[in-house]
The first five atom37 places (N, CA, C, CB, O) and aatype in JSON, in Angstrom:
{
  "aatype": [12, 15, 15, 6, 7, 15, 15, 8, 10, 14, 10, 11, 10, 16, 10, 11, 13, 19, 13, 2, 19, 9, 19, 19, 17, 0, 10, 0, 2, 18, 10, 7, 5, 18, 13, 7, 10, 3, 7, 7, 9, 14, 0, 13, 19, 9, 19, 7, 0, 10, 12, 15, 10, 10, 2, 9, 13, 13, 1, 14, 9, 10, 2, 9, 9, 16, 10, 14, 10, 1, 13, 13, 0, 16, 9, 19, 0, 19, 9, 19, 19, 2, 7, 0, 13, 19, 18, 19, 9, 8, 10, 13, 16, 10, 1, 12, 3, 14, 7, 10, 9, 11, 10, 6, 9, 13, 7, 7, 14, 17, 7, 17, 9, 19, 19, 0, 19, 4, 13, 7, 13, 0, 2, 17, 10, 10, 11, 6, 9, 13, 11],
  "atom_mask": [
    [1, 1, 1, 1, 1],
    [1, 1, 1, 1, 1],
    [1, 1, 1, 1, 1],
    [1, 1, 1, 1, 1],
    [1, 1, 1, 0, 1],
    [1, 1, 1, 1, 1],
    [1, 1, 1, 1, 1],
    [1, 1, 1, 1, 1],
    [1, 1, 1, 1, 1],
    [1, 1, 1, 1, 1],
    [1, 1, 1, 1, 1],
    [1, 1, 1, 1, 1],
    [1, 1, 1, 1, 1],
    [1, 1, 1, 1, 1],
    [1, 1, 1, 1, 1],
    [1, 1, 1, 1, 1],
    [1, 1, 1, 1, 1],
    [1, 1, 1, 1, 1],
    [1, 1, 1, 1, 1],
    [1, 1, 1, 1, 1],
    [1, 1, 1, 1, 1],
    [1, 1, 1, 1, 1],
    [1, 1, 1, 1, 1],
    [1, 1, 1, 1, 1],
    [1, 1, 1, 1, 1],
    [1, 1, 1, 1, 1],
    [1, 1, 1, 1, 1],
    [1, 1, 1, 1, 1],
    [1, 1, 1, 1, 1],
    [1, 1, 1, 1, 1],
    [1, 1, 1, 1, 1],
    [1, 1, 1, 0, 1],
    [1, 1, 1, 1, 1],
    [1, 1, 1, 1, 1],
    [1, 1, 1, 1, 1],
    [1, 1, 1, 0, 1],
    [1, 1, 1, 1, 1],
    [1, 1, 1, 1, 1],
    [1, 1, 1, 0, 1],
    [1, 1, 1, 0, 1],
    [1, 1, 1, 1, 1],
    [1, 1, 1, 1, 1],
    [1, 1, 1, 1, 1],
    [1, 1, 1, 1, 1],
    [1, 1, 1, 1, 1],
    [1, 1, 1, 1, 1],
    [1, 1, 1, 1, 1],
    [1, 1, 1, 0, 1],
    [1, 1, 1, 1, 1],
    [1, 1, 1, 1, 1],
    [1, 1, 1, 1, 1],
    [1, 1, 1, 1, 1],
    [1, 1, 1, 1, 1],
    [1, 1, 1, 1, 1],
    [1, 1, 1, 1, 1],
    [1, 1, 1, 1, 1],
    [1, 1, 1, 1, 1],
    [1, 1, 1, 1, 1],
    [1, 1, 1, 1, 1],
    [1, 1, 1, 1, 1],
    [1, 1, 1, 1, 1],
    [1, 1, 1, 1, 1],
    [1, 1, 1, 1, 1],
    [1, 1, 1, 1, 1],
    [1, 1, 1, 1, 1],
    [1, 1, 1, 1, 1],
    [1, 1, 1, 1, 1],
    [1, 1, 1, 1, 1],
    [1, 1, 1, 1, 1],
    [1, 1, 1, 1, 1],
    [1, 1, 1, 1, 1],
    [1, 1, 1, 1, 1],
    [1, 1, 1, 1, 1],
    [1, 1, 1, 1, 1],
    [1, 1, 1, 1, 1],
    [1, 1, 1, 1, 1],
    [1, 1, 1, 1, 1],
    [1, 1, 1, 1, 1],
    [1, 1, 1, 1, 1],
    [1, 1, 1, 1, 1],
    [1, 1, 1, 1, 1],
    [1, 1, 1, 1, 1],
    [1, 1, 1, 0, 1],
    [1, 1, 1, 1, 1],
    [1, 1, 1, 1, 1],
    [1, 1, 1, 1, 1],
    [1, 1, 1, 1, 1],
    [1, 1, 1, 1, 1],
    [1, 1, 1, 1, 1],
    [1, 1, 1, 1, 1],
    [1, 1, 1, 1, 1],
    [1, 1, 1, 1, 1],
    [1, 1, 1, 1, 1],
    [1, 1, 1, 1, 1],
    [1, 1, 1, 1, 1],
    [1, 1, 1, 1, 1],
    [1, 1, 1, 1, 1],
    [1, 1, 1, 1, 1],
    [1, 1, 1, 0, 1],
    [1, 1, 1, 1, 1],
    [1, 1, 1, 1, 1],
    [1, 1, 1, 1, 1],
    [1, 1, 1, 1, 1],
    [1, 1, 1, 1, 1],
    [1, 1, 1, 1, 1],
    [1, 1, 1, 1, 1],
    [1, 1, 1, 0, 1],
    [1, 1, 1, 0, 1],
    [1, 1, 1, 1, 1],
    [1, 1, 1, 1, 1],
    [1, 1, 1, 0, 1],
    [1, 1, 1, 1, 1],
    [1, 1, 1, 1, 1],
    [1, 1, 1, 1, 1],
    [1, 1, 1, 1, 1],
    [1, 1, 1, 1, 1],
    [1, 1, 1, 1, 1],
    [1, 1, 1, 1, 1],
    [1, 1, 1, 1, 1],
    [1, 1, 1, 0, 1],
    [1, 1, 1, 1, 1],
    [1, 1, 1, 1, 1],
    [1, 1, 1, 1, 1],
    [1, 1, 1, 1, 1],
    [1, 1, 1, 1, 1],
    [1, 1, 1, 1, 1],
    [1, 1, 1, 1, 1],
    [1, 1, 1, 1, 1],
    [1, 1, 1, 1, 1],
    [1, 1, 1, 1, 1],
    [1, 1, 1, 1, 1]
  ],
  "atom_positions": [
    [[0.84, -1.18, 0.0], [0.0, 0.0, 0.0], [0.88, 1.24, 0.0], [-0.95, 0.0, 1.21], [1.76, 1.38, 0.85]],
    [[0.65, 2.13, -0.93], [1.46, 3.34, -0.95], [0.65, 4.51, -0.41], [1.96, 3.65, -2.39], [-0.53, 4.65, -0.7]],
    [[1.32, 5.32, 0.37], [0.64, 6.49, 0.89], [0.61, 7.57, -0.17], [1.33, 7.01, 2.18], [1.31, 7.49, -1.17]],
    [[-0.2, 8.58, 0.07], [-0.31, 9.67, -0.91], [1.01, 10.39, -1.08], [-1.38, 10.65, -0.49], [1.35, 10.8, -2.19]],
    [[1.77, 10.56, -0.01], [3.06, 11.24, -0.09], [4.05, 10.51, -0.97], [0.0, 0.0, 0.0], [4.77, 11.13, -1.75]],
    [[4.1, 9.18, -0.85], [5.06, 8.42, -1.66], [4.62, 8.32, -3.11], [5.24, 7.03, -1.08], [5.46, 8.11, -3.99]],
    [[3.34, 8.47, -3.39], [2.88, 8.42, -4.78], [3.32, 9.66, -5.55], [1.36, 8.28, -4.84], [3.38, 9.64, -6.77]],
    [[3.63, 10.73, -4.84], [4.08, 11.96, -5.49], [5.61, 12.05, -5.54], [3.52, 13.16, -4.76], [6.15, 13.02, -6.06]],
    [[6.3, 11.06, -5.01], [7.76, 11.1, -4.95], [8.41, 11.25, -6.32], [8.28, 9.86, -4.28], [9.29, 12.09, -6.47]],
    [[8.03, 10.47, -7.33], [8.66, 10.66, -8.66], [8.46, 12.07, -9.21], [8.11, 9.64, -9.65], [9.37, 12.64, -9.81]],
    [[7.28, 12.62, -9.01], [7.01, 13.98, -9.48], [7.89, 14.98, -8.73], [5.52, 14.33, -9.3], [8.47, 15.88, -9.34]],
    [[7.99, 14.83, -7.41], [8.83, 15.73, -6.62], [10.29, 15.65, -7.06], [8.72, 15.39, -5.12], [10.95, 16.68, -7.23]],
    [[10.79, 14.43, -7.25], [12.18, 14.27, -7.67], [12.42, 14.88, -9.05], [12.56, 12.79, -7.69], [13.45, 15.51, -9.28]],
    [[11.46, 14.7, -9.95], [11.59, 15.28, -11.29], [11.58, 16.8, -11.22], [10.45, 14.8, -12.2], [12.39, 17.45, -11.88]],
    [[10.67, 17.37, -10.44], [10.6, 18.82, -10.31], [11.87, 19.39, -9.66], [9.37, 19.23, -9.5], [12.36, 20.44, -10.08]],
    [[12.39, 18.7, -8.66], [13.64, 19.14, -8.03], [14.79, 19.09, -9.02], [13.96, 18.27, -6.79], [15.62, 19.99, -9.06]],
    [[14.84, 18.03, -9.83], [15.88, 17.92, -10.85], [15.79, 19.08, -11.84], [15.77, 16.57, -11.59], [16.79, 19.71, -12.15]],
    [[14.58, 19.35, -12.34], [14.39, 20.45, -13.3], [14.8, 21.77, -12.66], [12.91, 20.51, -13.78], [15.47, 22.59, -13.29]],
    [[14.4, 21.98, -11.4], [14.77, 23.21, -10.7], [16.29, 23.32, -10.56], [14.09, 23.26, -9.32], [16.85, 24.4, -10.74]],
    [[16.95, 22.21, -10.24], [18.42, 22.23, -10.12], [19.08, 22.58, -11.44], [18.93, 20.87, -9.62], [20.07, 23.31, -11.46]],
    [[18.56, 22.06, -12.54], [19.1, 22.4, -13.86], [18.93, 23.89, -14.11], [18.4, 21.57, -14.98], [19.83, 24.54, -14.64]],
    [[17.78, 24.44, -13.74], [17.52, 25.87, -13.92], [18.48, 26.7, -13.06], [16.05, 26.21, -13.57], [18.99, 27.73, -13.51]],
    [[18.73, 26.26, -11.83], [19.66, 26.96, -10.94], [21.07, 26.97, -11.55], [19.69, 26.3, -9.53], [21.74, 27.99, -11.54]],
    [[21.5, 25.83, -12.07], [22.82, 25.74, -12.7], [22.88, 26.68, -13.9], [23.14, 24.29, -13.13], [23.86, 27.4, -14.08]],
    [[21.85, 26.67, -14.72], [21.79, 27.56, -15.89], [21.86, 29.02, -15.45], [20.49, 27.31, -16.71], [22.6, 29.82, -16.03]],
    [[21.09, 29.38, -14.41], [21.07, 30.76, -13.92], [22.44, 31.18, -13.39], [20.0, 30.94, -12.83], [22.9, 32.29, -13.67]],
    [[23.09, 30.3, -12.64], [24.42, 30.62, -12.13], [25.4, 30.83, -13.28], [24.93, 29.51, -11.2], [26.2, 31.77, -13.26]],
    [[25.35, 29.96, -14.28], [26.27, 30.07, -15.41], [26.01, 31.33, -16.23], [26.15, 28.83, -16.3], [26.94, 31.92, -16.77]],
    [[24.75, 31.74, -16.32], [24.41, 32.89, -17.15], [24.44, 34.22, -16.42], [23.07, 32.69, -17.74], [24.74, 35.25, -17.03]],
    [[24.14, 34.23, -15.13], [24.04, 35.49, -14.41], [25.16, 35.72, -13.4], [22.73, 35.56, -13.7], [25.37, 36.85, -12.95]],
    [[25.87, 34.67, -13.03], [27.0, 34.81, -12.11], [28.26, 34.24, -12.76], [26.72, 34.11, -10.76], [29.05, 33.55, -12.11]],
    [[28.43, 34.53, -14.04], [29.56, 34.02, -14.81], [30.91, 34.42, -14.25], [0.0, 0.0, 0.0], [31.91, 33.75, -14.51]],
    [[30.96, 35.52, -13.5], [32.23, 35.92, -12.91], [32.65, 34.97, -11.79], [32.14, 37.34, -12.37], [33.81, 34.96, -11.39]],
    [[31.72, 34.16, -11.27], [32.0, 33.21, -10.21], [31.84, 31.76, -10.64], [31.12, 33.49, -9.03], [32.55, 30.89, -10.14]],
    [[30.92, 31.49, -11.54], [30.53, 30.12, -11.88], [30.64, 29.94, -13.38], [29.08, 29.8, -11.38], [29.83, 30.47, -14.14]],
    [[31.64, 29.18, -13.82], [31.83, 28.94, -15.24], [31.49, 27.51, -15.58], [0.0, 0.0, 0.0], [31.99, 26.59, -14.93]],
    [[30.66, 27.3, -16.58], [30.28, 25.96, -16.99], [30.21, 25.93, -18.5], [28.92, 25.54, -16.35], [29.41, 26.64, -19.11]],
    [[31.05, 25.11, -19.1], [31.05, 24.95, -20.55], [30.44, 23.59, -20.88], [32.48, 25.08, -21.14], [30.55, 22.65, -20.1]],
    [[29.82, 23.5, -22.03], [29.26, 22.23, -22.47], [27.8, 22.32, -22.84], [0.0, 0.0, 0.0], [27.2, 21.33, -23.23]],
    [[27.23, 23.51, -22.71], [25.84, 23.72, -23.13], [24.84, 22.97, -22.29], [0.0, 0.0, 0.0], [25.06, 22.7, -21.1]],
    [[23.72, 22.63, -22.91], [22.62, 21.98, -22.21], [23.04, 20.67, -21.54], [21.47, 21.71, -23.17], [22.64, 20.42, -20.41]],
    [[23.85, 19.81, -22.21], [24.27, 18.59, -21.51], [25.0, 18.87, -20.2], [25.16, 17.76, -22.42], [24.83, 18.14, -19.22]],
    [[25.81, 19.92, -20.17], [26.53, 20.26, -18.94], [25.56, 20.7, -17.85], [27.56, 21.37, -19.21], [25.72, 20.32, -16.69]],
    [[24.55, 21.5, -18.21], [23.55, 21.93, -17.22], [22.82, 20.71, -16.66], [22.54, 22.92, -17.86], [22.58, 20.63, -15.45]],
    [[22.46, 19.78, -17.53], [21.73, 18.58, -17.11], [22.61, 17.71, -16.21], [21.25, 17.77, -18.34], [22.14, 17.19, -15.2]],
    [[23.89, 17.55, -16.58], [24.79, 16.72, -15.78], [24.98, 17.3, -14.38], [26.16, 16.57, -16.48], [24.87, 16.59, -13.39]],
    [[25.27, 18.6, -14.3], [25.48, 19.21, -12.98], [24.17, 19.23, -12.19], [26.04, 20.66, -13.13], [24.18, 19.01, -10.98]],
    [[23.04, 19.48, -12.86], [21.73, 19.42, -12.19], [21.44, 18.03, -11.65], [0.0, 0.0, 0.0], [20.92, 17.89, -10.55]],
    [[21.79, 17.0, -12.43], [21.6, 15.62, -11.97], [22.51, 15.31, -10.79], [21.86, 14.63, -13.12], [22.09, 14.67, -9.83]],
    [[23.76, 15.78, -10.86], [24.68, 15.58, -9.73], [24.14, 16.26, -8.48], [26.08, 16.12, -10.07], [24.2, 15.7, -7.39]],
    [[23.62, 17.48, -8.64], [23.03, 18.19, -7.49], [21.9, 17.37, -6.89], [22.52, 19.59, -7.9], [21.81, 17.2, -5.68]],
    [[21.03, 16.85, -7.76], [19.88, 16.09, -7.29], [20.31, 14.82, -6.56], [18.96, 15.72, -8.47], [19.82, 14.54, -5.47]],
    [[21.23, 14.07, -7.15], [21.7, 12.83, -6.53], [22.44, 13.09, -5.23], [22.6, 12.07, -7.49], [22.23, 12.38, -4.24]],
    [[23.3, 14.1, -5.22], [24.05, 14.39, -4.0], [23.14, 14.94, -2.9], [25.16, 15.39, -4.29], [23.41, 14.73, -1.72]],
    [[22.07, 15.63, -3.27], [21.1, 16.08, -2.27], [20.44, 14.88, -1.59], [20.03, 16.98, -2.9], [20.12, 14.94, -0.4]],
    [[20.24, 13.81, -2.33], [19.6, 12.62, -1.77], [20.58, 11.82, -0.92], [19.05, 11.74, -2.9], [20.23, 11.4, 0.18]],
    [[21.8, 11.62, -1.42], [22.72, 10.68, -0.78], [23.83, 11.32, 0.06], [23.34, 9.83, -1.82], [24.2, 10.78, 1.1]],
    [[24.36, 12.46, -0.37], [25.54, 13.04, 0.27], [25.2, 14.09, 1.31], [26.45, 13.64, -0.78], [25.85, 14.17, 2.35]],
    [[24.19, 14.91, 1.05], [23.84, 15.99, 1.98], [23.49, 15.46, 3.37], [22.67, 16.79, 1.42], [23.92, 16.07, 4.36]],
    [[22.72, 14.37, 3.52], [22.44, 13.88, 4.88], [23.72, 13.52, 5.65], [21.53, 12.67, 4.82], [23.79, 13.74, 6.86]],
    [[24.7, 12.97, 4.95], [25.97, 12.63, 5.61], [26.68, 13.9, 6.06], [26.88, 11.81, 4.66], [27.18, 13.98, 7.18]],
    [[26.72, 14.9, 5.18], [27.34, 16.18, 5.55], [26.61, 16.82, 6.74], [27.35, 17.15, 4.35], [27.25, 17.4, 7.62]],
    [[25.3, 16.72, 6.75], [24.53, 17.31, 7.85], [24.86, 16.63, 9.18], [23.03, 17.2, 7.57], [24.94, 17.3, 10.21]],
    [[25.04, 15.32, 9.16], [25.4, 14.61, 10.39], [26.81, 15.0, 10.84], [25.3, 13.07, 10.18], [27.04, 15.26, 12.02]],
    [[27.73, 15.03, 9.9], [29.13, 15.37, 10.23], [29.23, 16.78, 10.81], [30.02, 15.25, 8.98], [30.02, 17.01, 11.73]],
    [[28.46, 17.7, 10.28], [28.56, 19.1, 10.73], [27.59, 19.45, 11.85], [28.33, 20.03, 9.56], [27.45, 20.62, 12.2]],
    [[26.9, 18.46, 12.41], [25.92, 18.74, 13.47], [26.52, 19.51, 14.64], [25.34, 17.44, 13.98], [25.91, 20.49, 15.07]],
    [[27.68, 19.14, 15.18], [28.24, 19.94, 16.28], [28.51, 21.39, 15.87], [29.54, 19.31, 16.78], [28.28, 22.32, 16.64]],
    [[28.99, 21.56, 14.66], [29.24, 22.91, 14.16], [27.94, 23.71, 14.05], [29.95, 22.86, 12.8], [27.93, 24.91, 14.3]],
    [[26.87, 23.04, 13.69], [25.58, 23.72, 13.55], [25.08, 24.29, 14.88], [24.53, 22.75, 12.99], [24.43, 25.34, 14.9]],
    [[25.39, 23.62, 15.96], [24.96, 24.13, 17.26], [25.63, 25.46, 17.58], [25.27, 23.12, 18.35], [25.04, 26.3, 18.26]],
    [[26.84, 25.67, 17.1], [27.6, 26.86, 17.45], [27.59, 27.95, 16.38], [29.0, 26.48, 17.73], [27.67, 29.14, 16.69]],
    [[27.5, 27.56, 15.15], [27.6, 28.56, 14.08], [26.77, 28.1, 12.87], [29.08, 28.79, 13.67], [27.32, 27.62, 11.88]],
    [[25.48, 28.27, 12.97], [24.59, 27.77, 11.94], [24.9, 28.35, 10.56], [23.16, 28.08, 12.31], [24.95, 27.61, 9.58]],
    [[25.09, 29.63, 10.47], [25.34, 30.25, 9.17], [26.64, 29.74, 8.56], [25.38, 31.79, 9.3], [26.69, 29.42, 7.38]],
    [[27.69, 29.68, 9.37], [28.97, 29.17, 8.88], [28.81, 27.71, 8.44], [30.07, 29.3, 9.97], [29.35, 27.31, 7.41]],
    [[28.08, 26.93, 9.23], [27.88, 25.52, 8.89], [27.15, 25.37, 7.56], [27.09, 24.81, 10.0], [27.5, 24.51, 6.75]],
    [[26.14, 26.2, 7.33], [25.4, 26.13, 6.07], [26.32, 26.45, 4.9], [24.2, 27.11, 6.09], [26.29, 25.76, 3.88]],
    [[27.15, 27.47, 5.05], [28.08, 27.83, 3.97], [29.11, 26.71, 3.76], [28.81, 29.16, 4.3], [29.43, 26.37, 2.62]],
    [[29.62, 26.13, 4.85], [30.6, 25.05, 4.74], [29.98, 23.83, 4.06], [31.14, 24.67, 6.13], [30.59, 23.23, 3.18]],
    [[28.76, 23.46, 4.47], [28.09, 22.3, 3.87], [27.87, 22.53, 2.38], [26.74, 22.03, 4.56], [28.17, 21.66, 1.57]],
    [[27.37, 23.7, 2.02], [27.12, 23.97, 0.61], [28.42, 24.12, -0.17], [26.28, 25.24, 0.46], [28.48, 23.74, -1.34]],
    [[29.45, 24.67, 0.46], [30.76, 24.74, -0.19], [31.32, 23.34, -0.46], [0.0, 0.0, 0.0], [31.85, 23.08, -1.54]],
    [[31.19, 22.44, 0.51], [31.64, 21.06, 0.33], [30.82, 20.38, -0.77], [31.52, 20.26, 1.65], [31.35, 19.6, -1.56]],
    [[29.54, 20.68, -0.79], [28.63, 20.13, -1.8], [29.08, 20.56, -3.2], [27.18, 20.59, -1.54], [29.17, 19.74, -4.11]],
    [[29.35, 21.85, -3.37], [29.8, 22.38, -4.66], [31.17, 21.79, -5.01], [29.87, 23.93, -4.63], [31.43, 21.48, -6.17]],
    [[32.04, 21.62, -4.02], [33.36, 21.06, -4.25], [33.26, 19.62, -4.77], [34.19, 21.1, -2.95], [33.99, 19.24, -5.68]],
    [[32.37, 18.83, -4.19], [32.19, 17.45, -4.65], [31.66, 17.43, -6.08], [31.22, 16.68, -3.72], [32.11, 16.61, -6.89]],
    [[30.72, 18.31, -6.4], [30.24, 18.41, -7.78], [31.41, 18.77, -8.7], [29.1, 19.48, -7.9], [31.55, 18.2, -9.78]],
    [[32.24, 19.71, -8.26], [33.41, 20.12, -9.04], [34.35, 18.93, -9.26], [34.16, 21.27, -8.33], [34.85, 18.75, -10.37]],
    [[34.58, 18.13, -8.22], [35.45, 16.95, -8.36], [34.88, 15.96, -9.37], [35.63, 16.27, -7.0], [35.63, 15.41, -10.18]],
    [[33.57, 15.74, -9.34], [32.93, 14.85, -10.32], [33.15, 15.36, -11.73], [31.43, 14.71, -10.02], [33.5, 14.6, -12.63]],
    [[32.93, 16.66, -11.93], [33.04, 17.21, -13.29], [34.48, 17.2, -13.79], [32.49, 18.63, -13.33], [34.71, 17.13, -15.0]],
    [[35.47, 17.28, -12.88], [36.87, 17.22, -13.3], [37.22, 15.87, -13.91], [37.79, 17.5, -12.1], [38.14, 15.77, -14.73]],
    [[36.5, 14.83, -13.51], [36.77, 13.48, -14.01], [36.01, 13.19, -15.31], [36.39, 12.45, -12.96], [36.15, 12.11, -15.89]],
    [[35.23, 14.14, -15.77], [34.46, 13.95, -17.0], [35.22, 14.54, -18.18], [33.07, 14.59, -16.88], [36.17, 15.3, -18.02]],
    [[34.77, 14.18, -19.36], [35.38, 14.66, -20.59], [35.26, 16.18, -20.67], [34.72, 14.0, -21.83], [34.15, 16.7, -20.67]],
    [[36.41, 16.91, -20.74], [36.35, 18.37, -20.8], [35.65, 18.88, -22.06], [37.74, 18.95, -20.73], [35.21, 20.03, -22.11]],
    [[35.55, 18.03, -23.08], [34.81, 18.43, -24.27], [33.31, 18.44, -24.02], [0.0, 0.0, 0.0], [32.56, 19.11, -24.73]],
    [[32.88, 17.69, -23.01], [31.46, 17.62, -22.66], [31.1, 18.64, -21.59], [31.09, 16.22, -22.19], [30.06, 19.29, -21.68]],
    [[31.96, 18.77, -20.58], [31.61, 19.63, -19.45], [32.88, 20.18, -18.81], [30.78, 18.85, -18.4], [33.89, 19.48, -18.67]],
    [[32.82, 21.44, -18.42], [33.93, 22.09, -17.72], [33.31, 23.07, -16.72], [34.91, 22.83, -18.72], [32.72, 24.07, -17.11]],
    [[33.45, 22.77, -15.44], [32.91, 23.6, -14.37], [34.06, 24.3, -13.66], [32.07, 22.76, -13.36], [35.03, 23.66, -13.26]],
    [[33.95, 25.62, -13.51], [34.95, 26.39, -12.8], [34.26, 27.37, -11.86], [35.89, 27.15, -13.78], [33.21, 27.93, -12.2]],
    [[34.84, 27.57, -10.69], [34.36, 28.57, -9.75], [35.42, 29.66, -9.72], [34.1, 27.96, -8.3], [36.57, 29.41, -9.36]],
    [[35.04, 30.86, -10.1], [35.97, 31.99, -10.18], [35.84, 32.88, -8.95], [35.74, 32.8, -11.47], [34.86, 32.78, -8.22]],
    [[36.8, 33.75, -8.74], [36.71, 34.74, -7.68], [37.34, 34.31, -6.38], [0.0, 0.0, 0.0], [37.14, 34.97, -5.36]],
    [[38.1, 33.21, -6.39], [38.76, 32.76, -5.17], [37.75, 32.36, -4.1], [0.0, 0.0, 0.0], [36.65, 31.91, -4.42]],
    [[38.12, 32.51, -2.83], [37.22, 32.12, -1.74], [35.86, 32.83, -1.81], [37.88, 32.4, -0.4], [34.83, 32.23, -1.51]],
    [[35.87, 34.1, -2.19], [34.61, 34.84, -2.28], [33.69, 34.21, -3.32], [34.88, 36.32, -2.63], [32.48, 34.1, -3.08]],
    [[34.22, 33.8, -4.44], [33.42, 33.14, -5.48], [32.8, 31.85, -4.96], [0.0, 0.0, 0.0], [31.63, 31.56, -5.23]],
    [[33.6, 31.07, -4.22], [33.08, 29.82, -3.64], [31.96, 30.12, -2.64], [34.2, 29.03, -2.96], [30.96, 29.41, -2.6]],
    [[32.14, 31.17, -1.84], [31.1, 31.53, -0.86], [29.82, 31.95, -1.57], [31.6, 32.67, 0.06], [28.73, 31.52, -1.19]],
    [[29.94, 32.78, -2.61], [28.76, 33.24, -3.35], [28.02, 32.06, -3.96], [29.16, 34.25, -4.45], [26.8, 31.95, -3.83]],
    [[28.75, 31.17, -4.63], [28.12, 30.01, -5.26], [27.5, 29.09, -4.2], [29.16, 29.22, -6.11], [26.4, 28.59, -4.4]],
    [[28.21, 28.88, -3.07], [27.68, 28.03, -2.0], [26.4, 28.61, -1.42], [28.73, 27.85, -0.9], [25.45, 27.87, -1.16]],
    [[26.37, 29.92, -1.21], [25.16, 30.57, -0.68], [24.01, 30.45, -1.68], [25.44, 32.06, -0.35], [22.87, 30.21, -1.28]],
    [[24.3, 30.61, -2.96], [23.25, 30.48, -3.98], [22.68, 29.07, -4.01], [23.8, 30.85, -5.37], [21.46, 28.9, -4.05]],
    [[23.56, 28.05, -4.0], [23.08, 26.68, -3.96], [22.29, 26.42, -2.68], [24.26, 25.69, -4.07], [21.25, 25.76, -2.71]],
    [[22.78, 26.94, -1.56], [22.07, 26.76, -0.29], [20.7, 27.39, -0.31], [0.0, 0.0, 0.0], [19.73, 26.79, 0.17]],
    [[20.6, 28.61, -0.85], [19.3, 29.27, -0.94], [18.36, 28.48, -1.83], [19.45, 30.71, -1.47], [17.18, 28.32, -1.51]],
    [[18.87, 27.99, -2.95], [18.04, 27.21, -3.88], [17.53, 25.94, -3.2], [18.83, 26.86, -5.15], [16.37, 25.58, -3.37]],
    [[18.4, 25.26, -2.44], [17.97, 24.04, -1.75], [16.96, 24.35, -0.65], [19.17, 23.32, -1.16], [16.01, 23.59, -0.46]],
    [[17.16, 25.44, 0.06], [16.19, 25.84, 1.09], [14.84, 26.13, 0.44], [16.7, 27.08, 1.87], [13.8, 25.7, 0.94]],
    [[14.87, 26.85, -0.67], [13.63, 27.18, -1.38], [12.91, 25.91, -1.83], [13.93, 28.07, -2.6], [11.69, 25.82, -1.71]],
    [[13.66, 24.93, -2.34], [13.05, 23.66, -2.74], [12.38, 22.97, -1.55], [14.11, 22.74, -3.35], [11.27, 22.46, -1.68]],
    [[13.06, 22.96, -0.41], [12.47, 22.34, 0.78], [11.17, 23.03, 1.18], [13.46, 22.38, 1.96], [10.2, 22.37, 1.53]],
    [[11.16, 24.35, 1.12], [9.95, 25.1, 1.48], [8.81, 24.85, 0.49], [10.26, 26.59, 1.55], [7.65, 24.73, 0.89]],
    [[9.14, 24.77, -0.78], [8.11, 24.55, -1.81], [7.5, 23.17, -1.67], [8.7, 24.74, -3.21], [6.29, 23.01, -1.84]],
    [[8.31, 22.17, -1.37], [7.84, 20.79, -1.36], [7.57, 20.25, 0.03], [8.85, 19.91, -2.04], [7.64, 19.04, 0.24]],
    [[7.27, 21.1, 0.97], [6.9, 20.65, 2.33], [5.58, 19.94, 2.31], [6.84, 21.83, 3.31], [5.11, 19.48, 3.35]]
  ]
}
């Protein structure tokens, strides 16, 4: 027997994936000084898919690891978690064919912070929308 909430799970996952692709596209197009992504639509889809998968499997682990930090510095913890999240996505894309996808974060530490905050805001917004 499936509950009503689980019957909507595929739709929620699909919508989150589409939203993640849109976030990646927006970062590449509007924050190009910080977030560089080459490879066109396939690159947006790949990074959006990585965001979706890592949100399911990797983010809970990061949240557990950073739990003590969250008690003392919630804002810093959120930035660190999202920065680690973006870093893992970056590591995945480095192992892919550069002719297909090339992800770069520009602006040094400030660029990483800006991109991490943007990803964090987008994930928070998704959680609020799909409550």
